[in-house]
BAVEXPA-998626 format. One record per residue (C-alpha): x, y, z; residue number from 1. Coordinates in pm, 1 decimal, padded with zeros to 6 digits. Layout:
<sites>
{{X Y Z} NUM}
...
</sites>
This chain:
<sites>
{{-01716.0 02477.9 03869.1} 1}
{{-01578.6 02423.6 03512.7} 2}
{{-01389.3 02142.5 03372.9} 3}
{{-01003.2 02207.9 03339.8} 4}
{{-01014.6 02010.0 02971.0} 5}
{{-01334.9 02137.7 02828.6} 6}
{{-01485.6 01824.2 02647.8} 7}
{{-01468.3 01899.4 02262.0} 8}
{{-01734.5 01648.3 02141.0} 9}
{{-01958.6 01866.3 02305.1} 10}
{{-01970.1 02108.3 02046.0} 11}
{{-02213.6 02113.1 01783.3} 12}
{{-02001.1 02183.1 01460.1} 13}
{{-02263.5 02380.5 01291.2} 14}
{{-02356.9 02626.7 01507.9} 15}
{{-02178.7 02952.0 01586.4} 16}
{{-02109.5 03019.3 01945.1} 17}
{{-02070.2 03335.7 02140.9} 18}
{{-01828.1 03392.3 02494.0} 19}
{{-02122.5 03343.8 02700.1} 20}
{{-02268.0 03044.3 02548.6} 21}
{{-01916.9 02888.2 02526.6} 22}
{{-01879.5 02980.7 02930.3} 23}
{{-02246.3 02793.5 02954.6} 24}
{{-02176.5 02467.8 02763.1} 25}
{{-01883.7 02385.3 02936.0} 26}
{{-01917.7 02571.2 03294.2} 27}
{{-01643.7 02825.5 03243.4} 28}
{{-01611.4 03173.6 03382.7} 29}
{{-01651.1 03432.3 03106.0} 30}
{{-01308.3 03559.8 03151.4} 31}
{{-01133.6 03232.5 03075.4} 32}
{{-01326.8 03163.9 02787.7} 33}
{{-01240.6 03563.4 02693.7} 34}
{{-00873.0 03446.0 02680.7} 35}
{{-00910.2 03189.3 02416.5} 36}
{{-00887.6 03405.5 02117.8} 37}
{{-00546.5 03507.9 02265.3} 38}
{{-00453.2 03134.9 02302.8} 39}
{{-00546.4 03070.7 01873.4} 40}
{{-00943.6 03031.7 01864.2} 41}
{{-01026.0 03251.9 01545.5} 42}
{{-01365.2 03464.8 01555.3} 43}
{{-01593.9 03493.2 01269.9} 44}
{{-01512.1 03830.4 01219.3} 45}
{{-01398.9 04132.6 01432.5} 46}
{{-01784.7 04249.4 01501.3} 47}
{{-01897.4 04207.3 01871.8} 48}
{{-02011.0 04020.5 02042.9} 49}
{{-01732.8 03766.6 01896.1} 50}
{{-01900.7 03489.4 01744.5} 51}
{{-01665.1 03158.5 01684.5} 52}
{{-01768.1 02842.3 01450.5} 53}
{{-01850.8 02539.8 01629.6} 54}
{{-01621.1 02371.1 01441.7} 55}
{{-01352.6 02610.0 01472.8} 56}
{{-01416.8 02578.4 01898.2} 57}
{{-01385.0 02204.2 01854.9} 58}
{{-01080.7 02179.0 01665.2} 59}
{{-00895.6 02457.7 01882.6} 60}
{{-01010.0 02272.5 02249.6} 61}
{{-00896.6 01931.4 02063.4} 62}
{{-00551.5 02076.9 01970.9} 63}
{{-00521.4 02264.7 02302.9} 64}
{{-00592.4 01903.9 02469.9} 65}
{{-00364.1 01747.9 02277.9} 66}
{{-00045.6 01970.8 02329.6} 67}
{{-00085.0 01870.5 02716.2} 68}
{{-00042.3 01540.7 02641.7} 69}
{{00282.5 01383.3 02719.9} 70}
{{00290.8 01038.5 02638.0} 71}
{{00536.8 00799.5 02843.0} 72}
{{00837.1 00635.2 02577.7} 73}
{{00888.4 00302.7 02621.4} 74}
{{01072.0 00185.4 02957.9} 75}
{{00911.8 00505.4 03121.9} 76}
{{00639.6 00524.7 03389.8} 77}
{{00457.8 00821.8 03491.3} 78}
{{00545.9 00988.9 03828.7} 79}
{{00235.1 01176.2 03963.4} 80}
{{00466.3 01425.7 04208.7} 81}
{{00703.2 01462.6 04000.2} 82}
{{00426.6 01525.0 03726.4} 83}
{{00670.2 01377.5 03438.7} 84}
{{00765.3 01070.0 03262.5} 85}
{{01073.6 00853.1 03457.1} 86}
{{01276.7 00548.2 03439.0} 87}
{{01186.7 00325.6 03766.8} 88}
{{01506.3 00326.6 04006.2} 89}
{{01747.9 00023.3 03906.6} 90}
{{01563.7 -00035.4 03572.4} 91}
{{01354.5 -00286.5 03794.9} 92}
{{00943.3 -00310.5 03718.9} 93}
{{00685.4 -00575.8 03818.9} 94}
{{00399.5 -00694.7 03621.3} 95}
{{00110.2 -00720.0 03827.3} 96}
{{-00213.3 -00869.8 03632.9} 97}
{{-00567.8 -00690.8 03695.7} 98}
{{-00727.7 -00873.9 03412.0} 99}
{{-00622.3 -01151.1 03181.2} 100}
{{-00534.9 -00897.1 02925.3} 101}
{{-00407.9 -00635.6 03105.2} 102}
{{-00212.9 -00544.5 03403.8} 103}
{{00010.1 -00258.7 03577.4} 104}
{{00323.9 -00225.2 03545.7} 105}
{{00439.1 -00067.8 03934.7} 106}
{{00816.8 00066.9 04026.4} 107}
{{00981.0 00290.3 04224.3} 108}
{{01057.9 00653.1 04115.2} 109}
{{01439.8 00730.1 04137.5} 110}
{{01382.9 01136.2 04230.6} 111}
{{01082.5 01112.3 04433.0} 112}
{{01091.5 00753.1 04612.9} 113}
{{00703.5 00674.1 04541.8} 114}
{{00524.3 00353.5 04341.4} 115}
{{00454.6 00461.4 04001.0} 116}
{{00205.3 00228.3 03806.9} 117}
{{00163.4 00243.2 03403.7} 118}
{{-00148.8 00041.8 03339.7} 119}
{{-00040.2 -00213.5 03021.6} 120}
{{-00212.3 -00417.0 02774.3} 121}
{{00002.7 -00760.2 02796.4} 122}
{{-00006.0 -00782.2 02419.8} 123}
{{00195.0 -00483.5 02402.9} 124}
{{00419.0 -00497.9 02713.1} 125}
{{00726.0 -00567.5 02500.8} 126}
{{00621.7 -00209.7 02348.8} 127}
{{00581.1 -00031.0 02677.1} 128}
{{00857.3 -00217.3 02863.3} 129}
{{01128.0 -00113.7 02691.3} 130}
{{01488.2 -00189.4 02804.4} 131}
{{01335.2 -00235.5 03162.2} 132}
{{01343.6 -00571.4 03372.6} 133}
{{01007.9 -00666.8 03440.0} 134}
{{00957.5 -00945.2 03687.2} 135}
{{00588.8 -01119.0 03707.5} 136}
{{00381.1 -01158.8 03986.6} 137}
{{00071.8 -01332.0 04064.7} 138}
{{-00246.0 -01149.6 04053.5} 139}
{{-00464.0 -01042.0 04353.5} 140}
{{-00676.1 -01339.9 04530.5} 141}
{{-01012.4 -01342.3 04458.3} 142}
{{-01265.9 -01476.2 04638.8} 143}
{{-01349.5 -01747.4 04382.6} 144}
{{-00990.6 -01864.9 04410.6} 145}
{{-00995.2 -01918.2 04767.7} 146}
{{-01009.3 -02322.7 04942.6} 147}
{{-01071.7 -02178.9 05323.0} 148}
{{-01402.1 -01992.2 05352.8} 149}
{{-01343.0 -01615.7 05525.9} 150}
{{-01385.5 -01564.7 05876.8} 151}
{{-01735.6 -01423.6 05835.1} 152}
{{-01900.8 -01740.5 05654.5} 153}
{{-02188.9 -01912.1 05810.6} 154}
{{-02099.2 -02225.6 05599.3} 155}
{{-02116.0 -02445.7 05928.5} 156}
{{-02478.8 -02323.8 06024.2} 157}
{{-02590.9 -02382.0 05680.9} 158}
{{-02393.2 -02732.0 05709.6} 159}
{{-02577.8 -02790.0 06020.5} 160}
{{-02952.3 -02694.2 05928.0} 161}
</sites>
């Protein structure tokens, strides 16, 4: 099975590629690659077999991927089931730290009532939150942070020995 979004970095800019070469490079079906000229990929000339410059192929794939991106504006979090950026319900989100510098903005989707998450750098939180009311929560407890050993711990056996 081929990639849905072929990685344009795998293309050698100074090589010429045929349709079969492109299909083999990305693991795509030949018929999928044959649709690329109709989507904007220009061949070198009108002869058969159609050849494409590596630089033109890389640019085509990069622009194609950029068109499918939907960046979230400030105050929005992307909802996967709804497939669109949305403002969390009640305009509220919580920041859950994952590392000392990054964390997740977490809220509720107003249309499907599911949890929505957005990874945010702590320094850029002001840009990402927009008009949202953000509450800060403690991160998940780490094993080192526990004062009481877990039930599976063999500390008592080690101290007796």
